[in-house]
matplotlib code that plots the C-alpha trace (Angstrom):
import matplotlib.pyplot as plt

x = [-3.9, -1.0, -1.6, 0.0, -1.5, 1.9, 3.2, 0.5, 2.2, 5.5, 3.9, 2.5, 5.8, 7.5, 4.9, 5.5, 9.2, 8.7, 6.5, 9.0, 11.9, 9.7, 8.8, 12.4, 13.3, 10.7, 11.9, 15.4, 14.3, 12.2, 15.2, 17.5, 15.0, 14.8, 18.6, 18.9, 16.3, 18.5, 21.5, 19.4, 18.9, 22.6, 23.4, 21.3, 23.3, 26.6, 25.6, 24.7, 28.0, 29.9, 28.4, 29.3, 32.9, 33.6, 32.4, 34.9, 37.6, 36.9, 37.1, 40.4, 41.9, 40.8, 38.7, 40.9, 41.5, 43.8, 46.3, 49.9, 51.1, 48.8, 49.3, 53.1, 53.1, 50.4, 46.9, 44.5, 41.3, 38.0, 35.3, 32.0, 28.9, 25.7, 24.6, 28.1, 28.1, 24.9, 26.4, 29.6, 27.6, 25.8, 29.1, 30.5, 27.3, 27.4, 31.1, 31.4, 32.3, 33.7, 37.4, 38.1, 34.9, 34.3, 31.7, 32.0, 28.4, 27.4, 29.7, 26.9, 25.6, 29.1, 30.1, 26.8, 27.5, 31.0, 29.9, 27.2, 29.5, 32.9, 34.5, 34.6, 37.2, 38.6, 39.4, 42.2, 41.0, 38.1, 40.5, 42.6, 39.5, 38.6, 42.2, 42.3, 38.9, 40.1, 43.3, 41.5, 39.5, 42.6, 44.4, 41.5, 41.2, 45.0, 45.6, 42.5, 40.4, 37.4, 36.5, 35.7, 32.0, 30.5, 29.1, 32.6, 34.1, 31.4, 31.8, 35.6, 35.4, 33.1, 35.5, 38.3, 36.3, 35.8, 39.5, 40.4, 38.4, 39.6, 43.2, 43.3, 43.2, 46.5, 48.2, 47.0, 48.3, 45.0, 44.8, 44.1, 41.0, 37.6, 36.9, 39.5, 36.9, 35.6, 39.2, 39.7, 36.6, 37.5, 40.9, 39.9, 36.3, 37.6, 41.3, 43.3, 46.8, 48.5, 49.2, 45.5, 44.6, 47.1, 45.6, 42.1, 43.3, 44.9, 41.6, 39.6, 41.9, 41.7, 45.5, 45.3, 43.7, 46.8, 49.0, 46.7, 46.8, 50.5, 50.9, 48.5, 50.4, 53.8, 53.4, 56.0, 57.4, 57.9, 59.7, 61.9, 62.9, 63.8, 60.8, 62.9, 60.3, 57.2, 54.9, 51.3, 49.6, 46.6, 48.1, 51.6, 52.6, 56.2, 56.6, 55.7, 58.8, 57.7, 55.3, 57.9, 60.7, 58.4, 57.5, 61.1, 62.1, 59.3, 60.5, 64.1, 62.9, 61.1, 64.1, 66.3, 64.0, 63.9, 67.7, 68.0, 65.7, 67.4, 71.1, 71.7, 73.9, 72.1, 73.7, 71.2, 68.6, 66.5, 65.3, 66.5, 64.3, 66.2, 63.1, 63.6, 61.4, 60.4, 61.4, 65.1, 66.7, 69.8, 73.2, 73.9, 70.8, 71.4, 74.9, 73.7, 71.0, 73.5, 75.9, 73.3, 73.0, 76.7, 76.9, 74.2, 76.0, 79.3, 77.5, 76.1]
y = [69.4, 70.2, 72.8, 71.9, 74.8, 76.5, 73.7, 74.6, 77.8, 76.1, 73.7, 76.6, 78.3, 75.1, 74.9, 78.6, 78.0, 74.9, 76.9, 79.8, 77.4, 75.7, 79.1, 80.1, 76.8, 77.3, 80.8, 79.6, 76.9, 79.3, 81.8, 78.9, 77.7, 81.3, 81.6, 78.2, 79.4, 82.3, 80.0, 77.9, 81.0, 81.7, 78.0, 78.2, 81.2, 79.6, 76.4, 78.2, 80.1, 76.9, 75.0, 77.7, 78.0, 74.3, 73.7, 76.2, 74.6, 71.2, 72.6, 74.3, 71.3, 69.0, 65.9, 64.2, 66.5, 63.9, 63.8, 63.2, 66.7, 68.1, 65.4, 65.0, 67.4, 68.5, 67.1, 65.8, 67.9, 66.4, 67.5, 67.0, 65.3, 67.3, 66.3, 67.0, 70.3, 71.3, 70.1, 72.0, 75.2, 74.8, 74.3, 77.5, 79.4, 78.4, 78.7, 82.2, 85.0, 88.5, 89.2, 89.8, 88.0, 84.3, 81.6, 79.8, 80.6, 78.3, 75.4, 72.9, 73.5, 73.4, 70.2, 68.5, 69.2, 67.8, 64.7, 63.9, 64.4, 63.0, 63.7, 67.4, 66.8, 63.5, 64.2, 66.8, 67.2, 69.3, 71.9, 71.7, 72.3, 75.5, 76.7, 76.1, 77.8, 80.9, 81.1, 80.8, 83.9, 85.8, 84.7, 85.5, 89.0, 89.7, 88.8, 90.8, 87.8, 89.3, 92.0, 90.6, 91.1, 91.9, 88.4, 87.0, 89.2, 88.1, 84.4, 84.7, 86.0, 83.1, 80.5, 82.0, 81.3, 77.7, 77.3, 78.9, 76.4, 73.4, 74.4, 75.6, 72.3, 70.7, 74.1, 74.4, 71.0, 69.1, 65.8, 65.7, 64.1, 63.3, 65.2, 68.0, 70.8, 69.5, 69.6, 73.0, 74.4, 72.7, 74.4, 78.0, 78.0, 78.4, 79.2, 78.2, 79.2, 82.1, 79.9, 79.0, 82.7, 83.4, 80.6, 82.0, 85.4, 83.9, 82.0, 85.2, 87.0, 84.1, 83.8, 80.0, 80.4, 82.3, 79.4, 76.9, 78.9, 79.1, 75.4, 74.7, 76.8, 75.5, 72.2, 71.4, 68.4, 70.7, 73.2, 70.5, 69.3, 72.9, 73.2, 71.9, 69.5, 71.2, 72.5, 73.5, 73.4, 75.2, 78.1, 78.8, 77.3, 78.4, 77.0, 78.3, 80.4, 82.6, 84.7, 85.0, 86.1, 88.6, 90.2, 90.4, 92.0, 94.6, 95.5, 95.8, 98.1, 100.3, 100.6, 101.4, 104.2, 105.6, 105.6, 107.0, 109.9, 110.9, 110.2, 110.6, 113.8, 116.9, 116.5, 113.7, 116.3, 115.9, 119.2, 120.3, 122.7, 125.4, 126.2, 125.0, 122.2, 120.8, 117.2, 116.5, 115.4, 113.3, 115.2, 114.6, 116.4, 119.3, 119.8, 119.7, 122.3, 124.6, 124.4, 125.0, 128.8, 129.3, 127.1, 129.1, 132.4, 131.2, 130.2, 133.7]
z = [-9.0, -11.3, -14.0, -17.4, -19.3, -19.4, -21.7, -24.2, -25.0, -25.5, -28.0, -29.9, -29.8, -31.2, -33.9, -34.9, -35.0, -37.3, -39.5, -39.7, -40.5, -43.2, -44.6, -44.8, -46.4, -49.1, -49.7, -50.2, -52.5, -54.6, -54.8, -55.8, -58.5, -59.8, -59.9, -61.7, -64.2, -65.0, -65.4, -67.8, -70.0, -69.9, -70.6, -73.8, -74.9, -74.1, -75.9, -79.1, -79.0, -78.2, -81.0, -83.6, -82.4, -81.8, -85.4, -86.6, -84.5, -85.9, -89.4, -88.8, -87.0, -89.8, -89.9, -87.3, -84.3, -82.7, -85.6, -84.5, -85.4, -82.6, -80.0, -80.2, -77.2, -74.9, -74.1, -76.8, -77.1, -76.0, -78.4, -76.5, -77.9, -78.2, -74.7, -73.2, -74.9, -73.1, -69.8, -70.4, -71.2, -67.9, -66.1, -67.7, -66.8, -63.1, -62.4, -64.0, -61.6, -62.0, -61.3, -57.6, -56.7, -56.3, -57.0, -53.6, -52.8, -55.6, -54.6, -54.2, -57.7, -59.2, -57.4, -58.3, -62.0, -61.6, -59.7, -62.2, -65.2, -64.1, -67.5, -66.7, -64.0, -65.1, -68.7, -69.1, -72.7, -71.4, -70.0, -73.1, -75.2, -73.3, -73.5, -77.3, -77.6, -75.8, -77.8, -81.0, -80.2, -79.3, -82.4, -84.7, -83.3, -83.2, -86.9, -88.0, -89.2, -87.4, -84.9, -81.5, -80.8, -77.4, -77.2, -77.8, -75.1, -72.7, -73.5, -73.4, -69.9, -68.9, -70.5, -68.4, -65.3, -66.3, -67.2, -63.8, -61.7, -63.6, -63.6, -60.0, -58.0, -59.1, -58.9, -55.3, -54.4, -54.7, -56.5, -60.2, -61.6, -60.1, -56.9, -57.5, -57.4, -54.0, -52.6, -54.0, -52.3, -49.1, -49.2, -50.2, -48.9, -45.3, -45.5, -42.5, -43.5, -45.3, -48.2, -48.5, -48.4, -51.2, -53.3, -52.7, -53.9, -57.0, -57.6, -57.3, -59.7, -62.1, -62.2, -62.5, -65.9, -67.1, -66.0, -67.8, -71.0, -71.0, -70.3, -73.1, -75.6, -74.5, -72.7, -70.0, -71.9, -75.0, -72.8, -71.3, -74.8, -75.8, -78.1, -81.0, -82.3, -80.9, -83.6, -83.0, -86.4, -85.1, -83.2, -84.4, -87.8, -87.3, -83.8, -80.3, -80.1, -83.0, -80.8, -77.9, -80.3, -81.9, -78.6, -77.6, -80.9, -80.5, -77.0, -78.2, -81.1, -78.7, -76.4, -79.4, -80.6, -77.1, -76.9, -80.4, -79.6, -76.3, -76.9, -80.6, -81.4, -82.6, -86.1, -86.7, -87.5, -84.4, -83.2, -79.7, -77.8, -75.8, -73.7, -70.1, -69.0, -65.6, -66.4, -66.2, -69.4, -69.8, -69.6, -73.3, -74.4, -72.0, -73.4, -76.9, -76.1, -74.4, -77.3, -80.0, -79.7, -79.9, -83.0, -84.7, -83.8, -85.3, -88.5, -88.9]

ax = plt.figure().add_subplot(projection="3d")
ax.plot(x, y, z, "-o")
ax.set_aspect("equal")
plt.show()
């Protein structure tokens, strides 16, 4: 008579494996729920911050944020509704990652938010809103309107992460619009080529955010037209070239001062130290330093 008792152990073993897998699944779900609970807390903080700063932006832009002066070049801003603002805050909270790290481990949560709220990907005004928001913080701090708080610095970094993920897909060759985040993750999640690895490195360093901020400040169509009729009433009342020219003039001034210090003759009144130094100085300065003792002797 055949003995089937050996199969009983296999059945028990299968049952134990099923229980183990179910236990691991429950642990993963519990860990995910705990993580999402933390994101909800962050979302509430981001939403409160967004509400305050978006209200200020509306006030500074005027009653009609789509006025012709602002939309002659560039992308119109999409100001979110109350519900959309909460969704955008959650998106910002989930996509945030530190520099040289990535958020690929949360790709399911990120794509779910994007799929359920197509306007995040489809409307370029969302990216433009985040770029304007970031620039307004930088501008306010640079002209001394306010001192950047720790909260603003933290939120600014989180906004950069959101700008980076929305700007990256088209810059990586993915299609624009709905589904671009999915294509981005498919490309950099498992890089197959050197180009894909380079794109992943740029994504981790948030370099795409820098490109987006530049394109927002100086849209490509404005650059093609020479910027003659481009005037951003919100950021640069005197035109976008004002900031660029100011930086160039400052650099030229620094170079001029450097050259003046090292190469201007001793008669200018600049003191020349006769003490030998380890660092090599230009020949003109050395010659002046050598001649200085003789000159003083003749004067005596």
